[in-house]
N, C-alpha and C positions, 0 to 999 in steps of 0.2 A: 169435247176436244176434237179438232179436225186433224186427221192424219193424211199423210201422203203414201201412196203405194207406187213403187218403181219396179217394174218387171225387168228382170235381167240386171239387177242393181249391184251385182258383186264386182263387176269389172268395167273398164272402158268408159263409155258415155254414161252408162247407168250408175257407175260409181261416182262420177263427177256430179251427176244430177242429185244423187242422195246427199252428198256433202253440201251442195248449194242449198237445197231445200232446208236442210238442217240449220244452216247459217241464217236462214230466214225465220227461224224459230218454229218450224213445222216438224212435229214428230214424224219419223220416217219408218216405213215398213220396207225392208230390203228383201225383195224376192230373189230367189236363186233356184236353179234346178239341181246342180250337182256339186258345185264348187263351194262347199260350206266354209272352208278356210278363208277364201277370199271375201266372202260375205261377212264373216266374223271380223276380219280386219277393217272393213268399212264401218261396221257397227262400233268397233272399239275406238276408231278415230272420232266418230260422232260423240260417243259418250265421254271421251277424254276432253272434248271441247265444250262440254256442258249441255250437249243436245240429248235428244231422246230417240232411240232407234231399236227396232226388234227385227228378227229374221223371220221369213216366211218361205218355206220350201214348197214349191210345186212346179210342175211342168205346164206352162201356159197352153200347150197344145192338147192337154188332157182335161176335158171339161169336168170330169169327176174329181180330179185333184184340185182344180181351181175352186170348185164349189165347196169341197170339204174344208180346205184351208181357210177360205173366207168366212164360212159359217162358224168355224171354230173360233176365229178371231172375234167375230161379232158376239159370240157367247161370252167371251171374256171381257168385252168392252160394250156393254149394253147402252151406255150413254154417249158413246163416241161414234164417229162415222168417218169413212174415207172420202174426203172432199177433193183430193188431188190425185189424179191417176196419170202416170206417165207410162205409156205402152212402149217400152224400149226393147223388150226381148226380141232378138232376131239372130239368124244364123246365115252364113254364106256357104254355098256349095257350088262354086264356080265351075263352069264347063261350057263349051259350045253346045248348042242345043242338040245337034244330030248325034252327039256322043253322050248326052246327059242320061244317066240312069233315072228311071222313073222315080226311084226312092228319093233322089236329090231334088226333084221337082216338088214332090209331095211334102218332104220335110221342111223345106223353106217356106212353102205356102202355109203349112200347118202352124208353124211357130209365129210367123208374122201376121197372117190374116185371121186364121182361126183363133190364135192366141189373143189378138185384139178383141175379137167377137166374144169369146168366153168371159174374159175378165171384165170388159166394159158392160156387157149385158147384165152381169151380176151386180155391178156397183151402180150403174146408171139410175135405176129406180130409187135407190137410197139418196143419191144426190138430188134428184128432181123433187123429192118429198121435203127436202130441207129448205128453210127460208133463205139460207145463204148460198144454195146451189152448189156448184162445183166447177172444177177445171179438169179438162182432159187434154193431154198433149201426146200426140202420136209421133214416134220417131220414124220418119221416112228417110228418103235419101235422094241425092242427085240422080242416082240410078233410076228412081221412080219417075223422075221428071223428063230425062233425056234418053234413058236407056243406055246400057253399057254392054259392049260385046263380051260374051262369056258369062253374062249374068241375066240370061233370059228369065230364069226363075226368080232371082232376087229383084230384078227390075219389075217383073209382073206383080210380085207381092207388095213391093213398096208403092207401085202405082195404084194398086187396089186400096191400099191404106189411105192414099190421098183422096180417092173417090169416096171412101167411107167417111173420112173426116168432113168433107164438104156436105154430104147428105145428113150426117148425124148432127152437125152444127145447127142445121135448120130445124131438126126435130126437137132439139133440147133448148134452144135459145129462150123460149118463153118461160122456161123454168129456171133461168139464171145459171145454166150450165154452158160454159164455153167449150168448144172443141176446135183445137188447132193442131197443125202439124209443123214439125221442124225438119228441114231437108238438108242435112250436112253434106258437104263435099268430102274431100279427103281429110280425115282427122287422124291424129296419131293415137291409135289404139291397137289392142291385140288383133282386131279384125283386119287391120291394114298392114300389119308388120311384114306380111309375106308378099306385099306388092312391091314393084320396082319404084321405090320412092323418088330416087334421083331423076328418073325419066318422067314420072308423073308430075313432079314439081314444076317442070318446064311448061306444062299445060296450064298451070294455075297463074293468073295474072299477078298474084302476090308472091309467087315463087316459093311457097311454103305450104306444108300441111297445117291444118288448124289444130288447136289444142282442145281436149275434152272440156276444159273449164270454160272456154268460149261458147261452146254449145250449151253447157249447163247454165250459163248466165242468161241465155235466151229463154231456155225452159223456165227458169226462175221468174223471169219477167212475165211470161205468159200465165204463170200460176198466181201472179200478184194481183192486188186490187187495181193497180195501174192499167192492167190489160182487160178490165171488165167489159169493155165494149168491142173487143177484138174476138171474132169467132169465124170459123170456116176458112181460115187463112192457112196457106202453106208458105212458111218463111224459109228462104234459102240462107245458108251460112256456109259459103264455099270459096271465099277469097277471090270472087269474080269469075269463077269457072262456070260457064253455062253451056 
């Protein structure tokens, strides 16, 4: 059985991705750090619709937690493997750089960049050993492509994820593992609810924020057989905002 792991899968884009992958018939592992209730709600929706989902609690920025959780899952699923990995976990700690606490720089980098490294490093060898390979989708951002004022830490982390995507895609391609990134613009999630939406919508050619389901549909495509020859790409989904 081929499973999907979605980090930060309890809310926002991660929630939408979990639901989409389940609709595609893929059993989903919903990772969360602290909001168990939200993760349980996602699981219950999937189960109610005839899908298969389980919870997996760990902090992506803590390598020992990542390894322990994945080792435990493997012990319970000796004949299965995680063929689909969506590195979605991320946090925002916005501030202009000259006023940014060191802890806000490190925490954003730890979750996005180190979290990607720890989870992917653990799962990649298992994907590469399997005949059918795997799919890795990294959730980056418009901020990582153009930079956003007040988000030096977030932009740096998402840009690093883009570079890692392009490099890893070349390393893993011969083993039938694709590595792509999705770069959303302004999407209606908990992470953007504190932003001045009315003002920001004026910057978007489509004059609206995107929906999490629209991003999830793109992730689902990149995880599908139809995307088997696409790797190393960064696909923007931003309503025309560049």
